[in-house]
N, C-alpha and C positions, 0 to 999 in steps of 0.2 A: 237507582239513579246514581248512587255514589260510584258504583262500578263502571258505569258508562262515562262518567266525567273524569275518572282517574287518569286516562291517557292524556286528556287535555291539560291537566294540572301537573303532570309529572315533569320532573326536571329533564332538560335535554340530555339525551343519552349519547355517550361518546363511543367511538369505535377505536379499537387499538391501533396505534400507529405501526408503521412497518418496522419490524425488527431489523431488517436489512438497513433501513435508513438510520436507525438509532445507532447501530454498531458502526456504520460508515461515518456517522457524525463524530463519534468518539475517537475513532482512528484519525480522521482528518483534523480534528482539533489538536491531537497530540503531534501530528506532523507540522501544524502551524506553529505550535510552541517550540518545537525543535528547530524549525527553519528560522524563527524570529530570534532565538537566543543562542544559536550555534555560533561559536564553539564552546560556550559555557565556561570560559576561562578568562582570567585577567580582570576580574571584577574590581572596580575602583570607584571612589567618591570624589566628584569634581566640585562639591559644594553646591550643586544644583538640586532642587527638589525634583521628584520623579515626574511631575506634570508641568515642569517649566517649559517644555517644548510647545505647550498649547498656546502660550502667549508670545512665542518667538516669531520673528518674521519668516515668511515663506522662503524656502531654499532658493538660492540664486541659480544653482546648477542642478538640472534634472534632465532626464531624457524621456522621450516618448515610450521607449522600451520599459523603463522603470514604472511609469504610470500604468501602462497596460498590464504589466506583471502584477502590480498591486491589486488592480481591479480583478484580474483573472484569478488571483490567489484566493480571494474572499468570496468569489461568486459561488463556488460549490458549497461553501460554509452556509451562506444564506439559504440556498436551495435545500440542503439537507436539514436545516433547522425547521423549515416549513413542513417538509415531509415527515419529520420526526414528531411533530406536535399531534396530540390526539385529535381525531376528527369529530368535533362537536357538530351535531346536525344543524343547530341554529346559530352556529358561530360563523360570522362573516370572514371570508378569506383576508379582508383588509387587516383584521386584528392579527392574523398569523404573520402577515408581511411586516406589520409594525413591530411585533415582538421580536421577530428574527432580525430585523434591521437594528433595533436597539441592542440586542445581544451582540451582534457583529461589531457595533461601535464600541461597546464596552470591552470586548475581547481585544480589538485592535488597539484601543487606548491603553490597555494593560500591557500588551506586548511592547508598545513604544515606550511606556514608562520604564519598564525594566531595562530596555536598551540604553537608557541614560547611564547605566552603570557598567556597560560593556565597552571595552576599548575599540573593538572592531566594528561596532554598530553605532548609528547616529539616530537618535529619536527625532522624528520629523512629523510636523502637523500635516504636511502634504501627504505623507504615507497614510496617516489616519483618515484623511478625507477620501483618498482613492480607495482605501480598503473599505470604508463605509459605503461608498458608491457600489463597490463590488458586492457587498453583502445585500444592499437594497436590490440590485439587479437580480442577484441569485434568489432572493426571497420572492420577487415577482415571478421569476421563472418557475420556482417551486409551486406557487399558487396556481399557475397555469397548468402545470403538469399534475398537480394533486388529484384532480378528478380521474385522470388516467390510471391511477393506482387504487381506485375505489373497488368495492366488492364486486361490482358488475363490469369492471374493465376487462378488455381482452388480454391485457398484459398479465393481470392477476390470474385470469383463467388459464393462461398458458403456463404460468408459474406453478399453479396447482396441478396441472396435467403432467408436467415434465419433472418437477422437483418435489422431493418429499417435504413434509411440514417442518422438519428440523434443519432445513438447509440454509437458513438465513445467515448464520455465522460463517458457515463454510463458503457461501457465495461471496462474502466480503473477503475472505482469505484468498479465494481463487481470483477475484477481481484485482487484488493487489499484486498478483504474480506478473502481469504485463507491466505494471507501473514500476516494479522493482528492477526492470531491465534498464531503467534510465542510467543507473550508476555503472560506469565501465568496470568490468571484472576481468581478471586474467583467465577465467574459465567460464564458458557459457553455462548459465544456471548455477554458477558456483557461489551461492548465497551463504550467509552465515559466517563470514570470515571474521573471527573475533581475536585471534592470536596476535595480529599486528596491533590492534587497539590495546590489548592487555599488555603487550610488550612496551608500548609507549607510556602507559600509565605506570608500569613498574620501573621503567627507566627514570621517569620524573620523580617517583617516590624514593628510589634507592640512589638517585643521582649518579647512576652509571648505566652504560648500555646493557639492555636485556633483550635477548632474541629467543622467544619461546619456540619458534619453529626450528631454529638452528639447534636448540637444546633437545627437542624431540627427535630430530633426524640425525643428531650427532654430527651436524655439518656435512652430511653425505652429499657428494656431488652427483646430481642426477643428469642423465644423458637426454638428448633431444627425444629419443624414442620413449623414454620413461615419462617425460612430460606429455608427449602425445598420447600415450596410453592412459595416463591419469586424467587428461582432459576428456577423453572418450568416456571413461567410466563416470566422471562427474556429470557430464552432459546427459548421458543415458539415464543415470539415477535421478537427476534433477527433473528431467522431462517426465519420467515414469511416475515419480512421486507426486508432482503437481497434477498430472492428468488423472491419476487414480483418485486423488483427493476430489477432483471434480466429478468423477464417475460415481462416487458413493453418494453424491447429492441427488442423482437422477433416479427417477422411477423406472420400472421395467419397460413401460411403453414408450419411453423417450428415445429419440434417435441418438444413442450414446456415442457411437463411433463418429458420425458426422459432426456432432457438437464438440467432441474432443479435438478433432482435427481443426475445426474452426478456432477453438481456443489457442491451439499451438500456432496456427497461422497468424492470428492477431498479435500474439506475443512476439513472434519473430519480426513482424512488421514494426511493432513498437521498439524492439531492439535496434532495427535498422534505422528508423527515424531518429531515435535518441542519439545513436552514434553519429549520424550525419549532422545533427544540430550541435552536439557537444564539440565535435571536431570538424573536419572538412568533409564535404559531400563525397569526395573521392574515397574516403575511408568508411563509407556506410556499411559495407559488407566485410570489413576486416575481421569481424568476429567469426566468420565462416571459415575456420581453419580445418585442416584435415582431421584433427582430433574431434572438433565439435561436429563436423559432418558425419563422422563415423558414429558419434554418440547419438545424433538425431536418427540415424538409420536403425541402430540397435534399440533405442527407445521406442521408435515406431513399431518395430516388430514385436516388442514386448506388449505394447498397448493393443495391437491387433489380436493378441491371444488372451488378454485380460479384460477386454472391454465388457464382456458379459459374464465374468466370474462372479461368485457370490460376494456381496458387499463386505462381509467379514474378512475374506481373503484379500480383497482390494485394499481395505483399510490397513491391514497388517503389512502388506507389501509396500504400500505408500509410505508408512512410517519407517520401514526398514531401508528402503532406497534413499529416503531423505537423510537418515542417520548416516548411511555410508557416504553420501555426498558431503555431508557436514564434516565428518571425520577427515576425509581426504583434503577438503579445502583448508582445514585448519592445520593439518600435518604437513602438506606439501608446500614448499616455498613458492613464491610468485615465479612464474615462468620468465626467465631473463630475456628471452626473445620477444615476449609480449611487452615487457616493461620498456625495452629499447625502442620498440615500435611506438608506444604511447608517447614517449618523450619527444618524438619527431613530429607529432601531430600539432596542428594549430588549434588551440582551444578557443571556443566561442563564448558568447555572453551567457549561455545557459549554465556555465560553470558556477554561477551564483547558487544553483540548486544542489551543489555538491553535497552539502551537509545533510539535507533531508533525504536525498537520494541514497546516500551511504547508509543512513539510519534505517531506511526501509529495506535495503538489500541485506543488511545485517540481521534484522529481526524477522524477516519473512519465514525462514524455515522453522524458527522456534514457535512462532504463532501457529503455523500449520501443524506442527507436532502437538501443540496444545489442543488444537481442534481434533486431531485424529485420536488422541488419547483421552478425550473428554468422556465422563461417565454417561453422557446422554446417549451415546451409541449403544451401550449395554441396555439402558432403559428402553430404547426404541426396539432393540432385538427381542427383549423380553415381551414387549407389547405385541409384536408381530407373532410371536409364538403363542401367546394367549388368544389372539384373534383367530389363528389358524385351527385352534382346537374346537 
């Protein structure tokens, strides 16, 4: 009798939350922190407490764009929080929505409190309210979508059929690749440019101009053909590295080449849309230069031959191509022809996302290299060898 009654008195069992959702939540939280406190400079004390904004009158000047931006910014946060919570069998989804909303309110309140001490930011109770609404709407959306990510969902079955079990972290890295296109770069897929930022930091520290790129190249004057060739190499290497990173996540029976082409297509569409929103619609395809077009062709040819190569070779080549692109981006100075073109553009309201977009574009290749060099790949290869014996 005791054995028969055990299942009835056992505690509710929880199912593991999605690793993809947890990693995405962590990265999105870091992006919110960066966007809220950018540029992390000029801290001052105005004699106000951190939470004085809560009792302040509502702002007199605000726009519909600002309201919708605050709501949309916290909507993914609430959704990812719900999807990241463990799936208790007897846990009502209302509790998940409540916890995610409270967490969103606390996060937004903390971000606004710190903005009290930043000269370029203004702590606002209206921002807190709109961010909280976004977290609530996102949590409700997450509760609706949550059953679709269950063990019996078609989406999870498709994930198990096409992607290997260790793909969660890599899927997050690959998903960030199209988002990194938001920030305008002098080279297509030319992510990881840190020499300019380091030069600015050193200039402020040493109180004199410091140009690391000029020091590396000895102020060599590059020709237009050399800039064109550099852009071709960076584009080809960036495309190949990102696509190969995606390919190592796929199982043998997955449609590798069509999925890779779909990823590249969506990325280029994101680049086009971001360029049109950041600047003028007439400049939506200004990134399609002769150098980037040649790089896309070369990268496509490389992918057609490497789509079905062994995963170990794909992983090593992905790391190699990303390192090559990273070195060239940091050694070569900005293309003066591109800089001159950018200065003539009419910049739009989405320039407010400049800080977080730059942060994502700078860190993406380093996060990808971390994933490609992670020891889990060796463990997975060793497990496959043992299973094949």
